[in-house]
FIVEXDREN-696943 format. One record per residue: residue in one letter; x, y, z of N, C-alpha, C in turn. Coordinates in steps of 0.2 Angstrom, whole numbers, padded with zeros to 4 digits, always signed. Last residue first. Layout:
<rs>
aXYZXYZXYZ ...
</rs>
This chain:
<rs>
e+0039-0115-0017+0045-0117-0013+0048-0111-0009 a+0022-0118-0018+0028-0113-0019+0033-0116-0015 k+0013-0131-0025+0016-0128-0019+0022-0123-0021 i-0001-0138-0033+0006-0135-0034+0007-0131-0028 g-0012-0146-0034-0008-0146-0028-0001-0143-0028 l-0021-0146-0044-0015-0149-0045-0010-0150-0039 e-0031-0139-0038-0032-0145-0040-0026-0149-0041 k-0025-0126-0036-0027-0130-0030-0028-0137-0032 i-0023-0123-0049-0017-0123-0045-0019-0127-0039 i-0037-0122-0053-0032-0127-0056-0026-0128-0052 p-0042-0111-0046-0044-0118-0044-0040-0123-0047 w-0033-0101-0051-0033-0102-0044-0036-0109-0043 w-0036-0099-0065-0030-0102-0063-0030-0104-0055 k-0049-0093-0067-0047-0099-0071-0041-0102-0067 e-0051-0082-0058-0056-0087-0059-0054-0093-0062 i-0039-0075-0060-0040-0078-0054-0045-0084-0054 g-0040-0071-0074-0035-0076-0072-0036-0079-0065 a-0051-0063-0073-0052-0069-0077-0046-0074-0075 k-0046-0052-0066-0051-0056-0063-0052-0063-0066 v-0036-0048-0074-0034-0050-0068-0040-0055-0065 l-0043-0044-0086-0038-0050-0086-0036-0052-0079 a-0051-0034-0081-0054-0040-0083-0049-0046-0083 g-0041-0024-0079-0045-0027-0073-0048-0033-0075 l-0038-0022-0092-0033-0025-0088-0036-0028-0082 a-0050-0017-0097-0047-0023-0100-0042-0026-0095 e-0051-0005-0089-0056-0010-0088-0053-0017-0091 l-0040+0002-0095-0039+0000-0088-0045-0005-0086 t-0035-0003-0111-0039+0001-0106-0039-0002-0099 q-0032-0008-0124-0028-0005-0120-0031+0000-0115 r-0041-0014-0133-0040-0018-0127-0035-0014-0122 e-0040-0007-0145-0046-0007-0141-0046-0010-0134 r-0027-0010-0149-0029-0003-0146-0035-0003-0142 p-0020-0026-0144-0024-0021-0149-0026-0015-0145 f-0004-0027-0136-0012-0028-0136-0015-0023-0141 v+0010-0033-0144+0007-0027-0141-0001-0029-0141 e+0019-0047-0140+0014-0044-0144+0010-0039-0141 t+0037-0052-0139+0030-0050-0136+0026-0047-0142 g+0050-0055-0143+0045-0060-0143+0038-0059-0140 l+0058-0044-0143+0058-0048-0137+0053-0054-0137 d+0055-0038-0155+0061-0042-0155+0062-0046-0148 a+0043-0032-0151+0043-0038-0156+0049-0042-0155 l+0049-0021-0145+0045-0026-0141+0044-0033-0145 r+0054-0014-0155+0058-0017-0150+0055-0022-0146 s+0043-0012-0163+0048-0016-0166+0053-0019-0160 r+0036-0003-0154+0033-0010-0156+0038-0014-0159 v+0045+0007-0153+0043+0004-0147+0040-0003-0149 a+0044+0012-0167+0051+0010-0164+0050+0006-0158 p+0031+0016-0168+0033+0010-0172+0040+0007-0169 d+0020+0018-0155+0026+0021-0158+0029+0015-0162 a+0009+0013-0147+0008+0015-0154+0015+0017-0158 s+0014+0013-0135+0013+0006-0138+0012+0007-0146 a+0014+0026-0131+0020+0023-0132+0020+0016-0136 e+0001+0029-0131+0005+0032-0136+0011+0029-0137 v-0003+0021-0120-0006+0019-0127-0002+0023-0132 a+0004+0027-0110+0006+0020-0111+0003+0018-0118 a-0002+0040-0110+0005+0039-0111+0007+0032-0113 a-0015+0036-0106-0014+0039-0113-0007+0039-0115 n-0013+0031-0093-0015+0026-0099-0014+0029-0106 l-0009+0042-0087-0004+0037-0087-0006+0032-0093 k-0021+0050-0088-0015+0052-0091-0010+0047-0092 g-0030+0041-0080-0031+0043-0087-0025+0045-0091 i-0024+0041-0068-0024+0035-0071-0025+0036-0079 i-0028+0055-0065-0021+0053-0066-0020+0046-0069 e-0042+0054-0064-0039+0058-0069-0031+0057-0070 r-0043+0045-0054-0045+0042-0061-0042+0047-0066 p-0031+0044-0041-0037+0047-0044-0037+0045-0052 t-0028+0029-0033-0025+0034-0037-0031+0037-0041 g-0034+0019-0026-0036+0025-0024-0032+0031-0028 r-0021+0007-0027-0028+0008-0026-0029+0015-0023 p-0007+0011-0036-0010+0009-0030-0017+0011-0030 a-0007+0005-0054-0005+0010-0048-0008+0008-0042 f+0001-0005-0067-0004-0004-0061-0002+0002-0057 l+0002-0011-0083+0004-0006-0079-0001-0005-0073 g+0007-0028-0088+0002-0022-0088+0005-0017-0083 s+0009-0043-0098+0011-0038-0093+0007-0032-0094 w+0005-0061-0099+0004-0054-0100+0007-0049-0095 n+0005-0077-0107+0007-0073-0101+0005-0065-0103 s-0003-0091-0113-0001-0084-0114+0000-0080-0108 w-0001-0107-0118-0001-0103-0113+0001-0096-0115 s-0004-0125-0120-0004-0118-0123-0005-0113-0118 l-0005-0137-0115+0001-0133-0113+0001-0126-0117 a-0016-0143-0121-0017-0140-0114-0011-0136-0111 p-0011-0148-0133-0015-0141-0133-0016-0139-0126 r-0001-0158-0138-0002-0156-0131-0005-0149-0131 g+0002-0161-0151-0003-0165-0148-0004-0163-0141 m+0011-0152-0157+0014-0159-0155+0009-0163-0151 e+0003-0141-0159+0005-0145-0165+0008-0152-0163 a+0003-0137-0146-0003-0139-0149-0001-0143-0155 f+0016-0132-0144+0014-0138-0140+0008-0141-0143 t+0024-0128-0160+0020-0126-0154+0018-0133-0150 p+0041-0129-0165+0034-0131-0166+0030-0128-0159 i+0052-0118-0172+0051-0121-0166+0043-0123-0166 d+0054-0110-0183+0056-0117-0184+0055-0121-0177 p+0052-0097-0180+0047-0101-0184+0048-0108-0185 a+0055-0087-0170+0057-0094-0170+0053-0098-0174 l+0049-0075-0171+0056-0075-0169+0059-0082-0170 a+0036-0078-0173+0039-0075-0178+0047-0075-0177 m+0030-0094-0167+0033-0087-0165+0037-0085-0171 r+0015-0103-0171+0023-0102-0171+0025-0095-0170 m+0001-0101-0161+0004-0101-0167+0012-0100-0166 d-0001-0101-0147-0006-0104-0151-0003-0105-0158 s+0014-0104-0137+0009-0100-0141+0004-0104-0145 t+0023-0111-0131+0017-0112-0128+0011-0108-0132 v+0035-0121-0141+0032-0114-0138+0025-0115-0136 a+0048-0133-0139+0041-0131-0141+0040-0124-0138 y+0062-0135-0137+0058-0140-0140+0051-0138-0142 a+0079-0128-0139+0072-0127-0138+0068-0133-0141 k+0095-0127-0131+0091-0129-0136+0084-0128-0134 i+0110-0116-0128+0104-0120-0126+0100-0123-0132 s+0120-0111-0136+0121-0112-0129+0116-0117-0126 g+0119-0106-0149+0121-0113-0148+0122-0115-0140 a+0114-0094-0152+0121-0095-0150+0124-0102-0149 r+0101-0097-0152+0104-0096-0158+0112-0096-0158 m+0099-0098-0138+0098-0104-0142+0101-0103-0149 l+0101-0085-0134+0106-0091-0132+0105-0097-0136 l+0090-0079-0139+0097-0077-0141+0102-0082-0140 l+0079-0084-0133+0081-0087-0139+0088-0085-0142 e+0077-0078-0121+0082-0083-0121+0083-0086-0128 i+0065-0070-0124+0072-0067-0124+0078-0072-0124 p+0054-0078-0122+0057-0078-0129+0064-0075-0129 a+0057-0086-0106+0054-0081-0110+0057-0081-0117 g+0055-0104-0102+0058-0097-0101+0055-0093-0106 f+0056-0118-0092+0051-0114-0097+0053-0107-0096 m+0069-0129-0093+0066-0123-0090+0061-0121-0095 l+0081-0143-0089+0075-0140-0093+0073-0133-0089 d+0092-0147-0082+0091-0150-0089+0086-0146-0093 i+0106-0138-0074+0099-0141-0074+0098-0143-0081 q+0119-0136-0078+0118-0138-0071+0111-0141-0070 g+0123-0132-0091+0122-0139-0090+0120-0141-0083 a+0125-0119-0093+0131-0122-0090+0129-0130-0089 a+0112-0115-0096+0118-0114-0101+0124-0118-0099 l+0106-0117-0084+0104-0121-0090+0110-0121-0095 d+0112-0107-0076+0113-0114-0075+0111-0119-0080 q+0108-0095-0082+0115-0097-0082+0116-0104-0081 v+0094-0096-0080+0097-0097-0087+0104-0098-0087 e+0095-0094-0066+0092-0100-0069+0094-0102-0076 p+0100-0082-0064+0104-0088-0062+0101-0094-0065 a+0089-0074-0071+0096-0074-0073+0100-0080-0071 n+0077-0076-0063+0078-0079-0070+0085-0079-0072 g+0078-0080-0046+0077-0075-0051+0079-0079-0058 r+0079-0089-0036+0076-0083-0034+0076-0078-0040 y+0073-0106-0040+0078-0100-0041+0075-0094-0039 p+0071-0123-0037+0069-0116-0037+0074-0111-0037 v+0069-0137-0047+0074-0133-0044+0072-0126-0043 l+0060-0152-0047+0060-0144-0048+0065-0141-0044 v+0062-0167-0055+0063-0163-0049+0063-0156-0051 f+0049-0176-0064+0055-0173-0063+0056-0169-0057 h+0039-0187-0073+0040-0184-0066+0048-0182-0066 t+0025-0188-0085+0032-0188-0083+0033-0186-0076 g+0013-0187-0091+0014-0193-0087+0021-0194-0085 t+0009-0176-0099+0014-0181-0102+0015-0187-0097 e+0001-0169-0091-0001-0170-0098+0003-0176-0101 k+0008-0167-0079+0001-0171-0079-0001-0173-0086 q+0019-0161-0082+0020-0168-0079+0013-0171-0080 f+0014-0149-0087+0018-0153-0092+0018-0161-0089 f+0008-0143-0076+0004-0145-0082+0008-0150-0086 a+0020-0141-0069+0015-0146-0066+0010-0148-0072 a+0026-0132-0077+0029-0138-0076+0024-0143-0073 l+0017-0121-0077+0018-0125-0083+0021-0131-0082 l+0017-0118-0063+0011-0120-0066+0012-0124-0072 r+0031-0114-0062+0028-0119-0058+0022-0122-0061 q+0031-0103-0071+0035-0109-0072+0033-0115-0068 a+0022-0094-0064+0020-0097-0070+0024-0103-0072 a+0030-0091-0052+0024-0095-0052+0022-0098-0058 a+0048-0093-0055+0042-0089-0055+0036-0094-0055 a+0058-0101-0057+0060-0095-0054+0053-0091-0053 v+0064-0117-0059+0058-0113-0059+0059-0107-0055 g+0071-0130-0069+0072-0124-0065+0065-0120-0065 v+0071-0147-0067+0068-0142-0071+0068-0136-0067 s+0080-0162-0070+0079-0156-0066+0076-0151-0070 a+0078-0180-0071+0079-0174-0074+0077-0168-0069 k+0074-0190-0062+0081-0189-0063+0083-0182-0067 n+0061-0194-0062+0064-0190-0056+0071-0189-0056 p+0063-0207-0073+0058-0203-0069+0062-0200-0063 n+0068-0210-0087+0072-0208-0082+0068-0204-0077 a+0058-0213-0096+0063-0218-0095+0068-0216-0089 k+0051-0201-0097+0048-0207-0094+0053-0213-0092 l+0061-0193-0103+0059-0192-0096+0055-0198-0093 w+0061-0199-0115+0067-0199-0111+0066-0198-0104 a+0049-0196-0120+0051-0203-0119+0057-0204-0115 i+0049-0182-0121+0045-0185-0116+0046-0193-0115 l+0060-0181-0130+0061-0178-0124+0056-0182-0119 e+0054-0186-0142+0059-0190-0139+0061-0187-0132 k+0044-0176-0143+0042-0183-0142+0048-0187-0139 l+0052-0165-0145+0047-0165-0139+0045-0172-0138 d+0068-0170-0151+0062-0166-0152+0058-0167-0146 k+0080-0176-0147+0080-0171-0153+0074-0167-0154 a+0088-0179-0132+0082-0179-0136+0082-0174-0141 p+0100-0178-0124+0100-0182-0130+0094-0181-0134 l+0107-0162-0120+0101-0167-0118+0101-0171-0125 t+0116-0152-0121+0118-0159-0122+0113-0164-0121 k+0110-0140-0119+0112-0142-0126+0114-0149-0127 r+0096-0140-0109+0103-0139-0110+0105-0142-0117 a+0081-0132-0115+0085-0138-0112+0092-0136-0113 y+0065-0124-0115+0072-0124-0116+0075-0130-0113 l+0050-0120-0120+0053-0125-0116+0060-0126-0119 v+0044-0103-0119+0047-0108-0123+0050-0114-0118 n+0029-0094-0118+0035-0097-0115+0038-0102-0120 s+0023-0078-0124+0023-0085-0123+0029-0087-0120 l+0015-0062-0120+0021-0066-0122+0020-0073-0121 t+0007-0046-0123+0007-0053-0121+0013-0057-0123 v+0008-0030-0115+0010-0035-0120+0008-0042-0118 l+0000-0020-0108+0005-0019-0112+0006-0024-0117 p-0016-0014-0101-0011-0019-0103-0006-0017-0107 s-0016+0000-0089-0017-0002-0096-0013-0009-0097 i-0020+0002-0075-0019+0007-0080-0020+0005-0087 p-0029-0003-0060-0026-0005-0067-0025+0002-0071 a-0025-0001-0044-0029+0003-0050-0026+0001-0056 f-0025-0013-0031-0022-0010-0037-0027-0006-0041 d-0031-0021-0022-0026-0016-0020-0023-0012-0025 n-0040-0031-0027-0043-0025-0024-0038-0020-0022 l-0033-0042-0032-0039-0040-0036-0041-0033-0033 v-0023-0046-0024-0021-0045-0031-0027-0042-0035 d-0019-0038-0009-0024-0041-0012-0024-0040-0020 y-0004-0040+0000-0008-0036-0004-0014-0041-0007 p+0005-0049+0006+0003-0043+0010-0001-0038+0006 l-0001-0066+0004+0002-0060+0002+0000-0054+0006 s+0003-0082+0005-0001-0077+0009+0002-0070+0008 f+0004-0089-0011+0007-0086-0005+0002-0083-0001 f-0003-0095-0022+0003-0098-0019+0005-0096-0013 a-0013-0087-0026-0015-0094-0025-0009-0098-0022 g-0007-0075-0029-0012-0075-0024-0014-0082-0022 n+0002-0078-0039+0004-0078-0033-0001-0078-0027 l-0007-0076-0051-0005-0083-0049-0002-0083-0041 v-0009-0061-0052-0014-0066-0052-0012-0072-0048 h+0002-0053-0051-0004-0050-0050-0010-0055-0051 n+0014-0061-0053+0013-0057-0046+0006-0054-0045 g+0010-0067-0066+0013-0071-0060+0011-0067-0053 q+0006-0058-0075+0001-0063-0073+0003-0067-0067 f+0013-0043-0070+0012-0048-0074+0008-0053-0071 g+0016-0025-0069+0015-0031-0066+0014-0036-0072 i+0025-0011-0066+0024-0016-0072+0023-0023-0069 d+0018+0001-0055+0022-0005-0056+0020-0008-0063 i+0021+0018-0049+0017+0013-0052+0021+0007-0053 t+0021+0033-0040+0023+0026-0040+0019+0021-0044 y+0014+0044-0043+0021+0044-0043+0025+0038-0042 g+0000+0043-0041+0003+0043-0048+0010+0043-0048 d-0004+0043-0028-0004+0050-0031-0001+0049-0038 p-0006+0034-0016-0009+0034-0022-0010+0040-0026 r+0010+0028-0010+0005+0034-0010+0001+0034-0016 a+0012+0010-0009+0014+0017-0010+0008+0022-0010 r+0008-0002-0007+0008+0002-0001+0010+0009-0002 a+0009-0008-0020+0002-0008-0017+0002-0003-0011 a+0022-0008-0022+0018-0003-0026+0011-0003-0023 r+0026-0017-0013+0028-0011-0012+0024-0006-0016 g+0020-0029-0018+0018-0026-0012+0020-0019-0010 a+0027-0030-0030+0020-0028-0031+0018-0026-0024 g+0040-0033-0024+0039-0027-0028+0032-0025-0029 i+0037-0045-0018+0039-0040-0014+0038-0033-0018 s+0032-0054-0028+0027-0052-0023+0030-0046-0019 g+0040-0060-0037+0038-0053-0039+0033-0050-0034 d+0044-0072-0031+0040-0072-0037+0037-0065-0039 a+0053-0067-0020+0046-0070-0019+0042-0070-0025 g+0061-0054-0030+0060-0058-0024+0053-0060-0023 s+0066-0036-0034+0064-0043-0035+0063-0047-0029 v+0064-0022-0040+0063-0025-0033+0061-0032-0034 n+0071-0009-0048+0070-0016-0048+0070-0019-0041 e+0064+0005-0054+0067+0002-0048+0065-0005-0048 i+0066+0018-0066+0065+0011-0065+0068+0008-0058 i+0058+0033-0067+0064+0030-0064+0062+0022-0063 i+0055+0044-0080+0052+0038-0076+0058+0034-0074 p+0054+0062-0081+0058+0055-0081+0054+0050-0077 q+0041+0070-0089+0044+0069-0083+0048+0062-0084 a+0032+0071-0100+0037+0077-0099+0040+0076-0092 l+0023+0062-0104+0022+0065-0098+0027+0070-0096 s+0029+0059-0117+0022+0061-0116+0020+0064-0110 g+0042+0055-0113+0041+0060-0118+0034+0063-0118 k+0040+0044-0105+0042+0050-0102+0042+0056-0107 m+0036+0034-0113+0031+0037-0109+0033+0044-0106 r+0048+0029-0118+0044+0032-0123+0038+0036-0119 e+0054+0023-0107+0058+0028-0111+0053+0032-0115 a+0044+0014-0103+0045+0020-0099+0049+0025-0103 v+0046+0004-0113+0040+0008-0113+0041+0014-0109 v+0059-0001-0111+0057+0002-0117+0051+0006-0117 r+0058-0004-0097+0063+0001-0099+0061+0004-0106 a+0049-0015-0097+0048-0009-0093+0052-0003-0096 i+0056-0024-0105+0049-0021-0107+0048-0015-0104 v+0067-0027-0097+0068-0024-0103+0061-0021-0106 d+0060-0033-0086+0064-0027-0085+0065-0023-0092 t+0055-0044-0092+0050-0039-0089+0054-0032-0088 g+0067-0051-0095+0062-0049-0100+0057-0044-0098 g+0081-0045-0086+0076-0050-0088+0071-0047-0093 g+0089-0034-0082+0091-0038-0088+0086-0043-0090 a+0086-0034-0065+0088-0030-0071+0090-0035-0076 a+0073-0044-0057+0080-0042-0058+0081-0038-0065 a+0057-0038-0054+0061-0043-0056+0068-0040-0057 s+0046-0029-0053+0047-0034-0048+0051-0040-0051 v+0049-0013-0055+0049-0019-0059+0051-0024-0054 i+0041+0002-0053+0043-0003-0050+0043-0009-0054 m+0044+0018-0058+0041+0012-0060+0044+0006-0057 t+0041+0034-0052+0045+0028-0051+0041+0022-0054 i+0043+0050-0060+0038+0045-0058+0043+0038-0057 p+0047+0067-0056+0049+0061-0059+0044+0055-0056 r+0034+0080-0056+0041+0077-0054+0041+0070-0056 s+0021+0083-0060+0026+0088-0059+0033+0086-0056 p+0010+0076-0071+0015+0075-0066+0019+0081-0066 y-0003+0086-0063+0001+0079-0063+0004+0078-0070 s-0011+0096-0061-0004+0098-0062+0000+0091-0063 q-0023+0090-0060-0022+0094-0066-0015+0096-0067 a-0022+0083-0048-0023+0079-0054-0021+0083-0060 s-0021+0093-0039-0016+0089-0040-0016+0085-0046 a-0034+0099-0040-0028+0103-0042-0022+0098-0043 d-0042+0089-0036-0042+0091-0043-0036+0095-0045 h-0037+0088-0022-0037+0082-0026-0037+0084-0034 s-0040+0101-0017-0033+0099-0017-0033+0093-0022 v-0054+0101-0018-0051+0106-0022-0043+0104-0023 t-0057+0090-0010-0059+0090-0017-0055+0094-0021 p-0052+0094+0003-0049+0089-0001-0051+0088-0008 f-0062+0105+0004-0055+0106+0004-0052+0100+0001 a-0076+0101+0006-0074+0104+0000-0066+0105-0001 a-0078+0096+0018-0077+0091+0013-0075+0094+0006 a-0080+0108+0025-0074+0104+0027-0073+0099+0021 s-0093+0112+0020-0087+0116+0019-0080+0112+0020 a-0101+0101+0025-0100+0102+0017-0094+0107+0016 a-0100+0103+0038-0097+0097+0035-0096+0098+0028 i-0106+0116+0040-0099+0115+0042-0096+0109+0038 l-0119+0113+0035-0115+0118+0032-0107+0117+0033 h-0123+0104+0046-0123+0102+0039-0118+0106+0035 l-0123+0113+0057-0118+0108+0056-0117+0105+0049 f-0134+0121+0053-0127+0124+0054-0122+0119+0053 r-0144+0112+0054-0143+0115+0047-0136+0118+0048 r-0144+0109+0068-0143+0104+0063-0141+0107+0056 r-0146+0122+0074-0140+0119+0075-0139+0113+0069 p-0152+0136+0063-0154+0130+0067-0147+0126+0068 l-0144+0151+0062-0146+0145+0059-0148+0140+0065 d-0140+0163+0068-0145+0164+0063-0148+0157+0061 a-0129+0160+0075-0135+0162+0079-0141+0162+0075 a-0118+0159+0067-0121+0153+0070-0128+0154+0073 n-0117+0166+0051-0118+0168+0058-0122+0162+0062 v-0105+0160+0040-0111+0162+0042-0112+0164+0049 r-0094+0157+0026-0095+0160+0033-0102+0162+0034 l-0089+0151+0016-0096+0149+0018-0097+0152+0025 p-0076+0156+0014-0081+0158+0009-0088+0156+0011 h-0069+0163+0029-0071+0157+0025-0076+0159+0020 g-0067+0173+0038-0064+0173+0031-0065+0167+0027 q-0070+0163+0051-0068+0170+0049-0065+0170+0043 l-0072+0150+0056-0075+0152+0050-0074+0159+0047 r-0067+0150+0068-0064+0146+0063-0067+0147+0056 a-0076+0158+0076-0069+0160+0074-0066+0156+0069 e-0087+0149+0076-0088+0156+0072-0081+0158+0071 i-0083+0139+0084-0084+0137+0077-0085+0144+0073 p-0070+0142+0095-0077+0142+0093-0078+0142+0086 r-0056+0130+0094-0059+0137+0094-0066+0137+0093 r-0057+0115+0104-0056+0118+0098-0059+0125+0098 q-0048+0103+0114-0053+0109+0114-0051+0113+0107 t-0038+0094+0113-0044+0093+0110-0049+0098+0110 r-0028+0100+0121-0027+0099+0113-0034+0098+0110 r-0033+0099+0134-0033+0106+0130-0032+0105+0123 s-0032+0086+0136-0039+0089+0136-0039+0095+0133 k-0018+0084+0135-0023+0081+0130-0029+0084+0130 s-0009+0100+0138-0012+0093+0140-0017+0091+0134 v+0005+0106+0129-0003+0107+0131-0005+0100+0132 l+0020+0107+0138+0016+0104+0133+0009+0105+0135 p+0028+0122+0142+0025+0116+0144+0020+0113+0139 p+0042+0128+0133+0035+0129+0135+0032+0122+0137 t+0059+0127+0138+0054+0124+0134+0047+0125+0137 e+0067+0131+0149+0065+0136+0144+0060+0134+0139 v+0069+0120+0156+0066+0125+0159+0063+0130+0154 k+0075+0111+0147+0069+0109+0150+0065+0115+0153 t+0087+0118+0145+0082+0117+0139+0075+0115+0142 k+0092+0117+0157+0091+0123+0155+0086+0123+0149 r+0095+0103+0158+0090+0107+0163+0088+0113+0160 r+0104+0102+0148+0097+0098+0148+0092+0101+0152 k+0114+0109+0153+0111+0111+0147+0104+0108+0146 s+0118+0102+0164+0115+0109+0165+0112+0111+0159 n+0122+0090+0159+0116+0090+0163+0113+0097+0164 s+0127+0092+0142+0128+0092+0149+0122+0092+0152 m+0127+0081+0127+0124+0087+0131+0125+0087+0138 
</rs>
């Protein structure tokens, strides 16, 4: 733009109102013209009059809040998945979201936001507008354990509104197919004979915790290899670049294909998907029994009416036989109906903090 044009614009633009003028407000009587609570200021004592004005102003957000909740949802919903596409959490999210969209009559868009053990995605969800149009599928790692490992940009207990638990799942101790040990006892003996020579992949807080427990319970020592995501960790295990990893049941597909082997599962009972793999408890290591979970969360401050609609959609999805079958194929177990409540999910978070944070501190587990 030329100087002449800039000068012309400056001349023709009305002068800005000064700060002092901007803060001046119209007389209160003028602002109440046409208002349902219109009164004559001269007829009321000053204190009583101001009380009425305050009550009138407070009524507006309430009406807007109720109207928004009643019409919800009126546009697509974003579900943040704090993991890369293709992993167990991502698949669970897509299976549940596909069914929920039928109940809510709106699409649910999956947004994969991986990194920092799921903290980046959870942080984005915590900072989203609390209007029900951004939710996240969280898990015990980024909604409990990460609070003991990192200085987070969110509060795991207070910055979210729980919607509903979804599934529980166990972990499996996998190994490269060429590892010489035939079972868990032989594996422990091999690790003791080769201290700090074996490598164990860790891509999440839960894996670090399980690895630390394993070392404590078995008296073994190995090297932890950090990964930014589960996919490259699994690829390296199948390629023989690392020796061990605690992974999700979804990796059982690779075991059946002969690409990796498995030694034990962290569940209390043998998994239906792999009945030939013993539990750690069966092998005399009950401390390594572990159950992870996934659930839906919204930002703190999301209206309870909206939370109720999301919860109803999640419960309906979990009851669908096709959804339950698909989730079972992933090695997960749907929560019982009586526990599919926002209160139950909130209790899981609180219980996890009370149980695991002191243990992580005692073991001295550090994030990489």
